[in-house]
N, CA, C and O atoms as a GROMACS GRO file, in nm:
protein
  280
    1MET      N    1   0.085  -0.118   0.000
    1MET     CA    2   0.000   0.000   0.000
    1MET      C    3   0.089   0.124   0.000
    1MET      O    4   0.176   0.140   0.085
    2LYS      N    5   0.065   0.209  -0.095
    2LYS     CA    6   0.143   0.330  -0.108
    2LYS      C    7   0.072   0.442  -0.032
    2LYS      O    8  -0.047   0.465  -0.051
    3LEU      N    9   0.147   0.511   0.054
    3LEU     CA   10   0.090   0.617   0.136
    3LEU      C   11   0.159   0.748   0.101
    3LEU      O   12   0.281   0.760   0.112
    4THR      N   13   0.082   0.845   0.060
    4THR     CA   14   0.140   0.974   0.024
    4THR      C   15   0.149   1.062   0.149
    4THR      O   16   0.089   1.032   0.252
    5ARG      N   17   0.225   1.170   0.137
    5ARG     CA   18   0.239   1.263   0.249
    5ARG      C   19   0.104   1.325   0.284
    5ARG      O   20   0.074   1.345   0.402
    6ARG      N   21   0.023   1.355   0.185
    6ARG     CA   22  -0.107   1.416   0.211
    6ARG      C   23  -0.200   1.318   0.284
    6ARG      O   24  -0.272   1.356   0.376
    7ALA      N   25  -0.198   1.193   0.241
    7ALA     CA   26  -0.282   1.092   0.305
    7ALA      C   27  -0.236   1.069   0.449
    7ALA      O   28  -0.318   1.052   0.539
    8MET      N   29  -0.104   1.069   0.468
    8MET     CA   30  -0.052   1.049   0.603
    8MET      C   31  -0.089   1.168   0.693
    8MET      O   32  -0.125   1.148   0.809
    9ALA      N   33  -0.080   1.290   0.640
    9ALA     CA   34  -0.116   1.408   0.718
    9ALA      C   35  -0.265   1.406   0.753
    9ALA      O   36  -0.303   1.441   0.865
   10ALA      N   37  -0.349   1.365   0.660
   10ALA     CA   38  -0.492   1.357   0.687
   10ALA      C   39  -0.522   1.252   0.793
   10ALA      O   40  -0.607   1.272   0.880
   11MET      N   41  -0.452   1.140   0.785
   11MET     CA   42  -0.472   1.034   0.882
   11MET      C   43  -0.428   1.080   1.021
   11MET      O   44  -0.499   1.055   1.119
   12LEU      N   45  -0.313   1.145   1.031
   12LEU     CA   46  -0.265   1.192   1.160
   12LEU      C   47  -0.355   1.301   1.217
   12LEU      O   48  -0.374   1.308   1.339
   13ALA      N   49  -0.410   1.384   1.133
   13ALA     CA   50  -0.500   1.489   1.179
   13ALA      C   51  -0.627   1.429   1.237
   13ALA      O   52  -0.678   1.476   1.339
   14SER      N   53  -0.678   1.325   1.172
   14SER     CA   54  -0.800   1.264   1.222
   14SER      C   55  -0.774   1.189   1.353
   14SER      O   56  -0.861   1.186   1.440
   15VAL      N   57  -0.656   1.129   1.367
   15VAL     CA   58  -0.622   1.060   1.491
   15VAL      C   59  -0.608   1.161   1.604
   15VAL      O   60  -0.652   1.137   1.716
   16GLY      N   61  -0.547   1.275   1.575
   16GLY     CA   62  -0.531   1.378   1.677
   16GLY      C   63  -0.664   1.435   1.722
   16GLY      O   64  -0.682   1.464   1.840
   17ALA      N   65  -0.756   1.450   1.630
   17ALA     CA   66  -0.888   1.503   1.665
   17ALA      C   67  -0.965   1.404   1.751
   17ALA      O   68  -1.039   1.444   1.841
   18LYS      N   69  -0.949   1.276   1.726
   18LYS     CA   70  -1.018   1.175   1.805
   18LYS      C   71  -0.959   1.164   1.944
   18LYS      O   72  -1.030   1.129   2.039
   19ALA      N   73  -0.830   1.192   1.960
   19ALA     CA   74  -0.763   1.178   2.088
   19ALA      C   75  -0.799   1.289   2.184
   19ALA      O   76  -0.783   1.274   2.305
   20GLN      N   77  -0.848   1.401   2.133
   20GLN     CA   78  -0.882   1.512   2.221
   20GLN      C   79  -1.009   1.480   2.298
   20GLN      O   80  -1.106   1.427   2.243
   21THR      N   81  -1.006   1.512   2.426
   21THR     CA   82  -1.124   1.492   2.508
   21THR      C   83  -1.175   1.629   2.550
   21THR      O   84  -1.095   1.721   2.568
   22PRO      N   85  -1.304   1.643   2.565
   22PRO     CA   86  -1.356   1.774   2.606
   22PRO      C   87  -1.315   1.805   2.750
   22PRO      O   88  -1.297   1.715   2.832
   23ALA      N   89  -1.300   1.932   2.779
   23ALA     CA   90  -1.262   1.975   2.913
   23ALA      C   91  -1.375   1.946   3.010
   23ALA      O   92  -1.493   1.952   2.976
   24ARG      N   93  -1.335   1.914   3.132
   24ARG     CA   94  -1.436   1.887   3.235
   24ARG      C   95  -1.496   2.020   3.279
   24ARG      O   96  -1.424   2.117   3.301
   25PRO      N   97  -1.626   2.023   3.292
   25PRO     CA   98  -1.686   2.147   3.342
   25PRO      C   99  -1.653   2.165   3.489
   25PRO      O  100  -1.642   2.067   3.564
   26GLY      N  101  -1.637   2.288   3.531
   26GLY     CA  102  -1.606   2.318   3.669
   26GLY      C  103  -1.725   2.290   3.758
   26GLY      O  104  -1.836   2.269   3.710
   27PRO      N  105  -1.703   2.290   3.888
   27PRO     CA  106  -1.815   2.266   3.979
   27PRO      C  107  -1.916   2.380   3.969
   27PRO      O  108  -1.880   2.498   3.963
   28VAL      N  109  -2.038   2.343   3.968
   28VAL     CA  110  -2.145   2.443   3.957
   28VAL      C  111  -2.203   2.465   4.095
   28VAL      O  112  -2.257   2.374   4.158
   29ASN      N  113  -2.190   2.588   4.142
   29ASN     CA  114  -2.246   2.623   4.272
   29ASN      C  115  -2.388   2.671   4.252
   29ASN      O  116  -2.414   2.754   4.165
   30PRO      N  117  -2.481   2.620   4.333
   30PRO     CA  118  -2.618   2.670   4.320
   30PRO      C  119  -2.625   2.815   4.366
   30PRO      O  120  -2.554   2.853   4.460
   31PRO      N  121  -2.707   2.895   4.302
   31PRO     CA  122  -2.714   3.036   4.341
   31PRO      C  123  -2.767   3.050   4.484
   31PRO      O  124  -2.854   2.974   4.527
   32ALA      N  125  -2.713   3.148   4.556
   32ALA     CA  126  -2.758   3.172   4.693
   32ALA      C  127  -2.900   3.225   4.691
   32ALA      O  128  -2.940   3.296   4.599
   33ALA      N  129  -2.976   3.189   4.793
   33ALA     CA  130  -3.115   3.230   4.798
   33ALA      C  131  -3.128   3.379   4.828
   33ALA      O  132  -3.217   3.446   4.775
   34THR      N  133  -3.039   3.431   4.913
   34THR     CA  134  -3.049   3.572   4.951
   34THR      C  135  -2.911   3.636   4.942
   34THR      O  136  -2.810   3.566   4.944
   35PRO      N  137  -2.907   3.767   4.931
   35PRO     CA  138  -2.777   3.835   4.932
   35PRO      C  139  -2.700   3.813   5.062
   35PRO      O  140  -2.577   3.808   5.062
   36GLU      N  141  -2.772   3.801   5.173
   36GLU     CA  142  -2.707   3.777   5.302
   36GLU      C  143  -2.637   3.641   5.304
   36GLU      O  144  -2.527   3.628   5.356
   37ALA      N  145  -2.701   3.540   5.246
   37ALA     CA  146  -2.641   3.407   5.240
   37ALA      C  147  -2.520   3.407   5.149
   37ALA      O  148  -2.420   3.340   5.177
   38GLU      N  149  -2.527   3.483   5.039
   38GLU     CA  150  -2.414   3.492   4.948
   38GLU      C  151  -2.297   3.563   5.016
   38GLU      O  152  -2.182   3.521   5.000
   39LEU      N  153  -2.325   3.669   5.092
   39LEU     CA  154  -2.221   3.740   5.165
   39LEU      C  155  -2.156   3.651   5.270
   39LEU      O  156  -2.034   3.651   5.285
   40GLU      N  157  -2.235   3.576   5.342
   40GLU     CA  158  -2.181   3.486   5.444
   40GLU      C  159  -2.095   3.377   5.380
   40GLU      O  160  -1.992   3.340   5.435
   41SER      N  161  -2.138   3.327   5.266
   41SER     CA  162  -2.059   3.226   5.195
   41SER      C  163  -1.925   3.284   5.150
   41SER      O  164  -1.822   3.218   5.162
   42ALA      N  165  -1.927   3.407   5.100
   42ALA     CA  166  -1.802   3.471   5.057
   42ALA      C  167  -1.710   3.494   5.176
   42ALA      O  168  -1.589   3.477   5.164
   43ARG      N  169  -1.766   3.532   5.289
   43ARG     CA  170  -1.684   3.552   5.410
   43ARG      C  171  -1.621   3.421   5.456
   43ARG      O  172  -1.504   3.419   5.496
   44GLU      N  173  -1.696   3.312   5.450
   44GLU     CA  174  -1.642   3.182   5.490
   44GLU      C  175  -1.530   3.139   5.396
   44GLU      O  176  -1.428   3.088   5.442
   45GLN      N  177  -1.548   3.160   5.266
   45GLN     CA  178  -1.444   3.124   5.170
   45GLN      C  179  -1.319   3.208   5.193
   45GLN      O  180  -1.207   3.155   5.188
   46LEU      N  181  -1.336   3.337   5.218
   46LEU     CA  182  -1.222   3.424   5.244
   46LEU      C  183  -1.150   3.382   5.370
   46LEU      O  184  -1.027   3.379   5.373
   47SER      N  185  -1.224   3.350   5.474
   47SER     CA  186  -1.164   3.307   5.600
   47SER      C  187  -1.084   3.178   5.580
   47SER      O  188  -0.974   3.164   5.634
   48ALA      N  189  -1.138   3.084   5.504
   48ALA     CA  190  -1.067   2.959   5.479
   48ALA      C  191  -0.939   2.983   5.400
   48ALA      O  192  -0.837   2.920   5.427
   49ARG      N  193  -0.943   3.074   5.305
   49ARG     CA  194  -0.823   3.104   5.225
   49ARG      C  195  -0.718   3.176   5.308
   49ARG      O  196  -0.598   3.151   5.294
   50VAL      N  197  -0.762   3.266   5.396
   50VAL     CA  198  -0.668   3.336   5.483
   50VAL      C  199  -0.598   3.237   5.576
   50VAL      O  200  -0.478   3.245   5.597
   51MET      N  201  -0.674   3.143   5.630
   51MET     CA  202  -0.616   3.041   5.719
   51MET      C  203  -0.514   2.955   5.642
   51MET      O  204  -0.409   2.922   5.696
   52ALA      N  205  -0.546   2.919   5.519
   52ALA     CA  206  -0.454   2.838   5.439
   52ALA      C  207  -0.327   2.915   5.408
   52ALA      O  208  -0.218   2.858   5.412
   53LEU      N  209  -0.338   3.044   5.376
   53LEU     CA  210  -0.220   3.125   5.346
   53LEU      C  211  -0.137   3.150   5.471
   53LEU      O  212  -0.014   3.159   5.462
   54ALA      N  213  -0.200   3.159   5.587
   54ALA     CA  214  -0.128   3.183   5.711
   54ALA      C  215  -0.040   3.064   5.748
   54ALA      O  216   0.059   3.081   5.820
   55GLN      N  217  -0.073   2.946   5.700
   55GLN     CA  218   0.005   2.826   5.733
   55GLN      C  219   0.131   2.812   5.648
   55GLN      O  220   0.218   2.731   5.680
   56VAL      N  221   0.143   2.890   5.541
   56VAL     CA  222   0.258   2.882   5.453
   56VAL      C  223   0.364   2.980   5.500
   56VAL      O  224   0.338   3.099   5.514
   57GLU      N  225   0.484   2.929   5.525
   57GLU     CA  226   0.594   3.016   5.564
   57GLU      C  227   0.677   3.052   5.442
   57GLU      O  228   0.715   2.966   5.363
   58VAL      N  229   0.703   3.181   5.426
   58VAL     CA  230   0.782   3.230   5.314
   58VAL      C  231   0.914   3.281   5.369
   58VAL      O  232   0.915   3.374   5.449
   59PRO      N  233   1.027   3.222   5.328
   59PRO     CA  234   1.156   3.270   5.377
   59PRO      C  235   1.185   3.412   5.328
   59PRO      O  236   1.138   3.452   5.222
   60MET      N  237   1.262   3.485   5.406
   60MET     CA  238   1.293   3.623   5.370
   60MET      C  239   1.372   3.630   5.240
   60MET      O  240   1.365   3.731   5.169
   61SER      N  241   1.445   3.527   5.206
   61SER     CA  242   1.524   3.530   5.083
   61SER      C  243   1.437   3.533   4.958
   61SER      O  244   1.484   3.574   4.852
   62THR      N  245   1.311   3.492   4.968
   62THR     CA  246   1.223   3.494   4.852
   62THR      C  247   1.148   3.626   4.839
   62THR      O  248   1.088   3.654   4.735
   63GLU      N  249   1.150   3.706   4.944
   63GLU     CA  250   1.082   3.834   4.940
   63GLU      C  251   1.158   3.931   4.850
   63GLU      O  252   1.280   3.938   4.857
   64PRO      N  253   1.089   4.006   4.768
   64PRO     CA  254   1.158   4.104   4.685
   64PRO      C  255   1.202   4.224   4.770
   64PRO      O  256   1.136   4.260   4.868
   65ALA      N  257   1.312   4.284   4.732
   65ALA     CA  258   1.360   4.402   4.803
   65ALA      C  259   1.286   4.523   4.750
   65ALA      O  260   1.278   4.544   4.629
   66PHE      N  261   1.231   4.603   4.842
   66PHE     CA  262   1.158   4.722   4.804
   66PHE      C  263   1.238   4.844   4.846
   66PHE      O  264   1.299   4.848   4.953
   67GLU      N  265   1.235   4.942   4.763
   67GLU     CA  266   1.298   5.069   4.795
   67GLU      C  267   1.199   5.178   4.757
   67GLU      O  268   1.169   5.198   4.639
   68PHE      N  269   1.148   5.246   4.858
   68PHE     CA  270   1.049   5.350   4.832
   68PHE      C  271   1.120   5.485   4.824
   68PHE      O  272   1.197   5.522   4.913
   69LYS      N  273   1.095   5.555   4.719
   69LYS     CA  274   1.152   5.688   4.700
   69LYS      C  275   1.039   5.787   4.680
   69LYS      O  276   0.942   5.759   4.610
   70ALA      N  277   1.053   5.902   4.744
   70ALA     CA  278   0.950   6.005   4.730
   70ALA      C  279   0.983   6.099   4.617
   70ALA      O  280   0.907   6.192   4.590
   0.00000   0.00000   0.00000
């Protein structure tokens, strides 16, 4: 069987298209019933993120040097 460059390119393109899988959709959060509930949810998420960031220690050597000039 003789295979030309064009036929090979078409075959590889079709194989590549079949190998792609669709991206997974992100988690869908149900809408909050009230603005107060939405605010409380945002506060809880912020608090959890602050706690997680507080547990990470950053050495001084990684901090950028700042020089403030007026």
